[in-house]
Each structure stands twice: as structure tokens, then as C-alpha cells.
N, C-alpha and C positions, 0 to 999 in steps of 0.2 A: 561599611556600606556593602562591600563585596561579599562579606560573610552573610549579611542579611539577604542579599540577592540569591546566593546559593541555597540558603534555607528555604526561601520562597520557591525557588526552582524545584527543589526536592519535594516540597509539599504538593505543588501542582502536578509533578510527575507521578506522585503517589496517588493523587486523586484520579488522574487519567488511567493509571493502572487498575485501580479499583473499578472504575467505570467500564473498562474493557472487559474485566472479569465478570462483572454483572451482566453486560450485554451478551457475553458468550453463554453464561448460565441461562439467561432468558431465551436465547435462541435454541439451546439444547432442550429446555423445558417445552418450548413450542413444538419441536420435532417429536418429543415423547408424547405430548398431548395429542398431536395430530396422527401419531403412529405412522409417520411418513417422512422420509428424507428426500428432498429434491436437490437438483443440481444448484439451484439458487441458494439453498441453505448452505450447501458445502462451500460455495464461492463466498458467501457472507462470512463463514468461519475462517476462510483463508484471508479475507480482508482483516479480520480481527487479529489473526496471527501476525500479519505484516505490520499492523499497528503496534502489537506487542514488541516485535523486533525493532521497530523504530524507537520505541520508548527505551528499550534495553540499551540500544546503541547510544542514545543520547545520555542516558544515565551514566554509562561507563566512559565514553569517549568525549562527551560534550559536543558531538558532531553528528549530524544526520546526513547520510549519503543521499544525494538527490534521487537515486534510483528507487528508494523505498516509496516515496509518494507517487512516483511514476508507476510502479508495480501495483500500488493500491488503486490508482486511477484505471489502469488496464483491467484489473479484476472487477472493479465497479462497473465499467462499461460492458464487460462480458456478461455480468450479472443482469444489467439493464437489458441487453439484447435478449437474453434467455427469458427474462420475465415478461417482456413486452413483445415477443416475436409474433404472437398471434394477432395482437391488436394494432401493431405499428404499421405505419406506411412503409413500403419497400425502400423508398428513398431515405427514410430515417435510419433504417438498418444499414444502408450503405454508408451514410455519414458516420454512424457510430463505429462501424468496422474500419472506416478510413481513419477515424480518430485513434483507434487502437494501433493501427499501422504507424501513424505519426509518433505516438508515444513509444512504440517499440524501436523506431529509428532513433529517437532521442536517447533511449537507453543505450543503444549500440554506439552512438556518438559519444556519450559520456564514458563508456568503457574503452572506446578506441583511443581516447585522448591520452591514455597511459601507455600506449604502445610506443616502442622505441622509434618506430617509423615517424611518428608525429612529434617526438621529443627532440627538437633541434638544438637544445642546450647541451646535450651530452656530446663529448668529442669521441670520435672513434679511435680505438687503439691501433 
């Protein structure tokens, strides 16, 4: 049963990997077709790179650090702000920016938990 699950897991990860490569290729094709590279295109490619990193980490270590989805969310929100800055209500931009700040603070909190200051289990020598 466990071996079947691992095989299914590898198949799904391979499908995800192929899908991400196809999406990257499509985005590059659109940029070539338009003969224009925008900041939104670059941010979308960064999202794809972060997804690739998350797939690679899960493939190797069977663990996904929580910071990967948070970085993806931050980049996606930044892309949303850039793409809709002209048409969006100012308060929506403030909410989206505040969301990025909250996600950034969550990443800092996740990273800070490994500091010795917060690790009360260790005894000082």
C-alpha cells in the first residue's frame, strides 16, 4: 500500500512538473509573440520558479516548507497590484499591500522560531 502511494505521488509530481514547464513555455511564447516583457510577466515567471522549487523540495525531502506557499502568495499579490493598479480602487491597493505585509510577518515568524532565543528546550552550557 505504501509503495503504491509513493508511485502515485511520483506520478502526480511528474504531472505537476510537466504542467509548470508547459506554463513557463507558454508565458515565454506570449512574451516573444508580443515582443514585450512586462513586470507582471517577470513576476509570473518567479511564481513558476517558486512552484518548481516547492516540487523539487517535496520530491527530495517529502516536506514542503511553509515559506514556499507564502512567497508564492506574496509574489501573486504583488503581480495583482501591478496588473490592476490603474483600475483598482485605492482602498483595494491598501488592503492588498497590507496582505503582503501580513504574509511577510508570517514568514519572519516562521524563520524566527528556529532562533535559540525562542528555543527553550536547549539548556545553556
